[in-house]
Structure formats: structure tokens, C-alpha cells
N, C-alpha and C positions, 0 to 999 in steps of 0.2 A: 726103847720110840717116844718121843716126846714130835707133838705137834707143837706151836705157839700162836702164827696166826697164819691168816690170807691176805693178802695187799686186796686193794678194791679191786686191781686188775689184773685179777690170775687166771690164767686159761688150764684148760684141761688137755694135754697133750699122750695121742695114743698110741701107740707104734706097732706098726705090720698088725694088726689083727684081722686079716685077710685070710680070706680060702683059701692058700696052700700053708696057711702057716697054723694057722688051730688046732688043724686035725690032728699035728704033733705030739708024740707024746711027751706032756711036758711034765714037771717036777718043782717045787708039790703040790701044782693048784695041774686039772685038765684046761687045755684050754675053754670050752664053756663053763668052769668056773668065771677063768679070767676075764671074758666076751660080756658073763653074767654082774658081772661086779662093777666094770667099765660101764656099762648100759646105765645103774641106777648115778654113778658119777654122772655121765654123759647128763641125763636129764636131769639132775640137779643143780649142772652146771648152766645149761643151758635156759632153766627156769630162772633162774637169778642174772641173767641177759651175762653170762660172761664165756668167752671163746670159749668154742670146743675144736681141737684139730684134729682132723684123722691123718697119721702118718702112713703111708706103705711104700715097698721096695719093687720095684720092676727092675728086668732089663730086658736089654734086644734079645730078637729070638738068636740071635748068631752069637752072645754075649759079647760084642762086642762095645760097649757100656758098663764092661762090668771093672771092677777093680784089678787094675794092673801090677804086677808084681809077683814073683815066687815066694810061694809059703809052702810048710811042710804037708800042709792038708789040705788037701783038694777045694775050690772054691767050685760053689754051683751055680755062677755067673750065666753060661752057657747054657746048661742042661736045661733037659726038655720037659716042661710044664703041663699039667693040665687047664683047659681052657676056663679061665675066670681064677688065677692060681691068686692073681694079684687086688681080685675086686675085697671093698672093705667089706664084711660080712653086712647080711642082712641088717641084723639087730641095730644095727651101728647106723647105717647109710642111711640116703633118705630124705636127712634132714639138713634144707639148704641153704640155710647160714650157715654150718660147719665149715670150714676151713682144711682143705684136700690140698696134702704136700707131698710128692711124690720124689723118693729118693731111689739111689742107688749106690749106698753105701752105706755100712753100718750103724751110723749118727744123720741126726734129721738135721743138722744145722750146713755139714757139706755140699757146697752144691744145691741148695734148694734155697725161696725165698724163705724159711719158716722166720728168720730173724727178720725179717721186712714185716711181713706179715704181723708178728707179733707187736713190736716196736711201732708200729703204724696206728695199732688198737689201744696203745698204752698201758698193752702188759708188762709185771714186773718178777711174777712170777710164774711158775709151770709145777703141775702136777703132773707126773708120770707114770702110765699102763703101757702094760703090751707083751709081747713077744717078740726077744728072748729079755733076760734080766739079764745074763752077763754080756750081751753084743746090743743089738740095736736100743734098750734101754738105758742102759749103764752109758753107752759111747754120745748119748744123747745127752746124758743126766751130767755127763764128763764136761759136752760145748755150751749145754747151759750157762754153767757154772763158770767157765772161762770168758763168756758173751757179758755179764755180770747179772744173771735172772737167778731173783730165790728158787729157792728148786727144794719143790715135796716129794716124792715117793710115797704110793699107797701096794706097801707090801702084798697084797695079799690080790693084788690083783694086777699081777705080774706071775711068770713063769719061768723056769727054763727048758733045755734040754737035759741038764745037768743038776742032780740037787744039790754037789758041791760048790758050783758054779754061780749059782743062785745064794746059796748061805753065804757064801763069799762076796759078793756083791752088796746083800743086807746087811751084814754084819760088819764087812772091812772099808769095804768102797762109800757108799751110800752116807754111812753118817761125818763124812768130813765135805762131802759136794752141798748135803742139805739135812731136809729134818725127813725124817719117815713116818707112818703110821700106817693103822689099815682103810680099809674103806669105811669103815664104819665108822671108825672114827673123823674122816676124813669130812664126811656127809654131816657126821655131827658138828662141827667145827664151822661147816661153812654153811647152818642154820643159824648158826647163832652170829655172823658176824656177817653175812649177806642177805637181802630179801630173797627169801624162797617161798613167794605166798604163791606163786603163780604155779608152783606144782600141787604144794598139799591142794589150789582150787579146783587143777583136773585131776588130780588123783580122788577125789570126793566123786 
């Protein structure tokens, strides 16, 4: 793992930390652990005046807007879900300055305005967190790389339904798309390269 820098305009992009996902049995970190570390990062980004993007996934009740095509494993686009399953968790919600993006695919770029939202704010780099590592996070990381963004991945602020899939993304895929580091390492780098004095003053 090697973090070198955070660009002056870096955004935190949070993938699918919503009611119906964070309770899933994820590995190697639980949903609440991922949320807690993401909250720390989000607070620091906001304090530094950097964008925070909260991405959620949702589908029409009848699944009409779910991804088409035949697959060997069943997809849940038209499954019945409990009320509030697609709402961002309370720990991250409630910040009017945050950007909210709704997707209907694995990745957060295709079919959304994420690229426009980032570019119009001068963002050149994104830091990714969320669930799941090998699906929503990896798909978004691949697209961000293809769009020309610098990509950084908070490895302990993401988790997967399968430990092997998580490890494959962390060890094999992400180093070819960007840089990886822990949330603590990212917070330290953010403090060195950006003004987070507002965070320190509010914490005191």
C-alpha cells in the first residue's frame, strides 16, 4: 500500500452505504465498521472544504429499470425490498452540501451525472469507500480510471459479501487503477495536504 498525494480538488465518493446494504454479512469488515470509517473521512473532507458524494442504488418496484441481460446468477433488480432500503444511512445523511447520486448499475458513472458533478467542481481525484468492494466500488474505480481521474481506495472502509473477492480487488485490481491505503493513512495525508482546521476547532 502506498499513498503519495491528494490533489487540491479531491472528492470522497461513498458507494451504497444505505439501509438495505450495510446490514449484509460482509467480510472482512462489518457494515457498521465501514460506515464508521467512512464517517471519519467524510467529516474530514467536509472540514477541508472538499466534496463528499453519497451514491445509492435503487430500482423501480417492478424492476423495469434494472440492468437487462441473461446471467447465470440471479439478480435482484425486481425483488421486494423493505421500506427505506435505498436511503443513505443516518450517520452519513443530513449534510446539505453533499452531492447525492442515484445509480441503477453496479458502477456510479454509467447513467448518472457523477462525472458532470465532479468536473464542474474541478475534481481531479476521488477517494472511494463503500459496499461491496468487488462490485460497486470496483466498477466505479474502473470507470473513474477510464475517465481520467486519479483514484485512491480506502481499503478498510470497504467490504464484500465474499472475503476472496474483497482480497482479489484489493491485491490484484486496485493497484492497477490507483493507490490504496487505510482510512487512518488517508486522514493523516489529508491533514498534511489540506486545511482541516475547521474539523479540529469543532472537535475541540
